[in-house]
C-alpha positions as CSV (number, residue, x, y, z in Angstrom):
1,X,-154.6,27.1,-80.5
2,X,-152.7,26.3,-77.4
3,X,-150.5,28.8,-75.6
4,X,-147.4,26.8,-76.4
5,X,-148.3,26.7,-80.0
6,X,-148.8,30.5,-80.0
7,X,-145.4,31.0,-78.4
8,X,-143.7,28.8,-81.0
9,X,-145.5,30.6,-83.8
10,X,-144.5,34.0,-82.4
11,X,-140.8,33.0,-82.1
12,X,-140.8,31.9,-85.8
13,X,-142.4,35.1,-86.9
14,X,-140.1,37.1,-89.2
15,X,-140.3,40.1,-86.7
16,X,-138.7,37.9,-84.0
17,X,-135.8,36.5,-85.9
18,X,-132.2,37.6,-85.1
19,X,-131.4,40.9,-86.8
20,X,-127.9,42.3,-87.8
21,X,-126.3,44.6,-85.2
22,X,-127.4,48.2,-85.5
23,X,-125.1,51.2,-85.6
24,X,-124.9,51.4,-81.8
25,X,-123.8,47.8,-81.5
26,X,-121.3,48.1,-84.3
27,X,-119.8,51.2,-82.6
28,X,-119.5,49.2,-79.4
29,X,-117.7,46.4,-81.1
30,X,-115.3,48.7,-82.9
31,X,-114.5,50.5,-79.6
32,X,-113.7,47.2,-77.9
33,X,-111.5,46.1,-80.7
34,X,-109.6,49.4,-80.7
35,X,-109.1,49.3,-77.0
36,X,-107.6,45.8,-77.3
37,X,-105.3,47.0,-80.0
38,X,-104.1,49.9,-78.0
39,X,-103.5,47.6,-75.0
40,X,-101.4,45.3,-77.1
41,X,-99.3,48.2,-78.5
42,X,-98.7,49.4,-74.9
43,X,-97.6,45.9,-73.9
44,X,-99.2,45.8,-70.5
45,X,-98.4,42.1,-70.4
46,X,-94.7,41.2,-70.4
47,X,-95.5,38.0,-72.3
48,X,-96.9,40.2,-75.1
49,X,-93.7,42.2,-75.3
50,X,-91.7,39.0,-75.9
51,X,-93.6,38.4,-79.1
52,X,-92.0,41.6,-80.5
53,X,-88.4,41.1,-79.4
54,X,-85.3,40.6,-81.6
55,X,-82.0,39.0,-80.6
56,X,-78.7,39.8,-82.3
57,X,-75.0,39.2,-81.9
58,X,-72.8,41.6,-79.9
59,X,-69.0,42.1,-80.5
60,X,-67.2,44.3,-78.0
61,X,-63.7,45.3,-77.2
62,X,-63.3,46.1,-73.5
63,X,-59.9,46.7,-71.8
64,X,-58.2,45.3,-75.0
65,X,-60.2,42.0,-74.6
66,X,-62.7,40.6,-76.9
67,X,-66.2,40.0,-75.6
68,X,-69.0,38.4,-77.5
69,X,-72.7,37.6,-76.7
70,X,-76.2,38.8,-77.5
71,X,-78.4,41.8,-77.1
72,X,-82.2,41.4,-77.0
73,X,-84.2,44.5,-77.9
74,X,-88.0,45.1,-77.8
75,X,-90.1,47.2,-80.1
76,X,-90.4,49.7,-77.3
77,X,-86.7,50.4,-77.4
78,X,-85.8,48.7,-74.1
79,X,-83.7,45.6,-74.0
80,X,-80.9,43.6,-72.3
81,X,-77.4,42.5,-73.1
82,X,-75.4,39.5,-72.0
83,X,-71.7,39.0,-73.1
84,X,-68.6,37.1,-72.0
85,X,-64.9,37.4,-72.5
86,X,-63.7,35.2,-75.3
87,X,-60.3,34.7,-73.6
88,X,-61.8,33.9,-70.2
89,X,-65.5,32.8,-70.5
90,X,-65.9,33.0,-66.7
91,X,-66.0,36.8,-67.0
92,X,-69.5,37.7,-67.9
93,X,-71.4,41.0,-68.1
94,X,-75.2,41.6,-68.2
95,X,-77.1,44.8,-68.3
96,X,-80.1,46.8,-69.6
97,X,-80.6,49.6,-72.1
98,X,-83.2,51.9,-73.6
99,X,-83.1,53.5,-77.1
100,X,-85.0,55.6,-79.6
101,X,-84.4,56.7,-83.1
102,X,-84.1,60.3,-82.0
103,X,-82.0,60.1,-78.9
104,X,-80.0,57.0,-79.6
105,X,-79.4,54.4,-76.9
106,X,-78.1,54.4,-73.3
107,X,-77.3,51.4,-71.1
108,X,-75.5,50.1,-68.0
109,X,-74.0,46.7,-67.2
110,X,-72.3,44.8,-64.4
111,X,-69.7,42.1,-64.8
112,X,-68.8,39.0,-62.7
113,X,-65.3,40.4,-62.0
114,X,-66.8,43.4,-60.2
115,X,-66.4,45.9,-63.0
116,X,-69.3,48.1,-64.1
117,X,-69.9,50.0,-67.3
118,X,-72.1,52.5,-69.0
119,X,-72.4,53.0,-72.7
120,X,-74.1,54.9,-75.5
121,X,-74.9,53.6,-78.9
122,X,-76.2,54.8,-82.3
123,X,-78.9,52.8,-84.2
124,X,-78.0,52.2,-87.8
125,X,-81.2,50.3,-88.3
126,X,-83.8,48.8,-85.9
127,X,-81.5,45.7,-85.6
128,X,-78.0,47.1,-86.1
129,X,-75.8,49.7,-84.4
130,X,-72.5,50.6,-82.7
131,X,-71.4,52.4,-79.6
132,X,-68.8,53.3,-77.0
133,X,-68.6,53.5,-73.2
134,X,-66.6,52.6,-70.1
135,X,-65.6,49.3,-68.6
136,X,-64.3,49.8,-65.1
137,X,-61.4,52.3,-65.7
138,X,-61.0,51.3,-69.3
139,X,-62.9,52.1,-72.5
140,X,-65.2,49.9,-74.5
141,X,-66.4,49.9,-78.1
142,X,-69.0,47.5,-79.5
143,X,-71.4,46.7,-82.3
144,X,-74.6,44.7,-82.4
145,X,-76.3,43.0,-85.4
146,X,-73.1,43.3,-87.5
147,X,-70.7,40.7,-88.8
148,X,-67.0,40.7,-87.8
149,X,-66.0,42.4,-91.0
150,X,-68.7,45.1,-90.7
151,X,-67.8,45.6,-87.0
152,X,-64.1,46.4,-87.4
153,X,-64.4,50.1,-88.5
154,X,-66.4,50.8,-85.3
155,X,-64.2,48.8,-82.8
156,X,-61.1,50.2,-81.1
157,X,-59.0,47.1,-81.6
158,X,-55.8,46.6,-79.6
159,X,-52.6,47.6,-81.5
160,X,-51.4,45.0,-83.9
161,X,-54.7,43.0,-83.6
162,X,-57.7,42.3,-85.8
163,X,-60.7,40.1,-85.7
164,X,-60.3,36.5,-87.0
165,X,-62.0,33.2,-86.8
166,X,-60.3,30.0,-85.6
167,X,-62.8,27.7,-87.2
168,X,-64.9,27.6,-84.0
169,X,-65.2,31.1,-82.6
170,X,-64.3,34.7,-83.2
171,X,-60.9,35.8,-81.7
172,X,-58.3,38.5,-81.7
173,X,-55.4,37.6,-83.9
174,X,-52.0,39.2,-84.7
175,X,-52.1,41.3,-87.9
176,X,-48.5,40.1,-88.7
177,X,-49.5,36.5,-88.5
178,X,-52.5,37.0,-90.7
179,X,-50.3,38.9,-93.2
180,X,-47.7,36.1,-93.2
181,X,-50.5,33.5,-93.7
182,X,-51.9,35.4,-96.6
183,X,-48.5,35.7,-98.2
184,X,-47.9,32.0,-97.8
185,X,-51.2,31.3,-99.3
186,X,-50.4,33.5,-102.3
187,X,-47.0,31.9,-102.7
188,X,-48.6,28.4,-102.7
189,X,-51.1,29.5,-105.2
190,X,-48.4,31.0,-107.5
191,X,-46.4,27.8,-107.2
192,X,-49.4,25.7,-108.1
193,X,-50.1,27.9,-111.1
194,X,-46.5,27.6,-112.3
195,X,-46.6,23.8,-111.8
196,X,-49.8,23.6,-113.8
197,X,-48.4,25.7,-116.6
198,X,-45.3,23.4,-116.8
199,X,-47.4,20.3,-116.8
200,X,-49.6,21.7,-119.5
201,X,-46.5,22.5,-121.7
202,X,-45.1,19.0,-121.1
203,X,-48.4,17.5,-122.2
204,X,-48.4,19.6,-125.3
205,X,-44.9,18.6,-126.1
206,X,-45.8,14.9,-125.9
207,X,-48.8,15.4,-128.1
208,X,-46.9,17.3,-130.7
209,X,-44.2,14.5,-130.6
210,X,-46.8,11.9,-131.3
211,X,-48.3,13.9,-134.1
212,X,-44.9,14.2,-135.8
């Protein structure tokens, strides 16, 4: 038999076929997989951290003005905030923060009007919370991840003001105006009910007249 034929026959021999990885090879594979997992959890790559970020709405009262915007938090507890004045959108503030379930959160920000601020916040859940701080020489209170109705108990609203919606955006509205509007709505509803009852009685009277 020729040498080439011998080589081919040897490679096809059962003893020379591929074998499943042994214990040493399996251990090496598991070690590499675990290292990759740890590397991902540590987020050495900023792009990897973005995959585990969450963005939520921010509602803040600063110097008796309403600010709205967003906060972006990462699983590590770090994040950023970007808000603007609802009354004057040219006034914007951006900053960074860190947080943990044990210590709460702490952050700083700088605004386009030159004011700076520091704040602390308490996490209600991984995506919701509230806090207080300073804005220039004034105070600030804020929430994140909460609706306007959920936010009001945690916000220091200006006297006589409350959160409202003008159909397009959130705004500070006069409590008296809201109360008067509600009263007018209730009055209109009551008038409609009275009118409906009278119409109903009139229809019954007509029907009874025809029956007689």
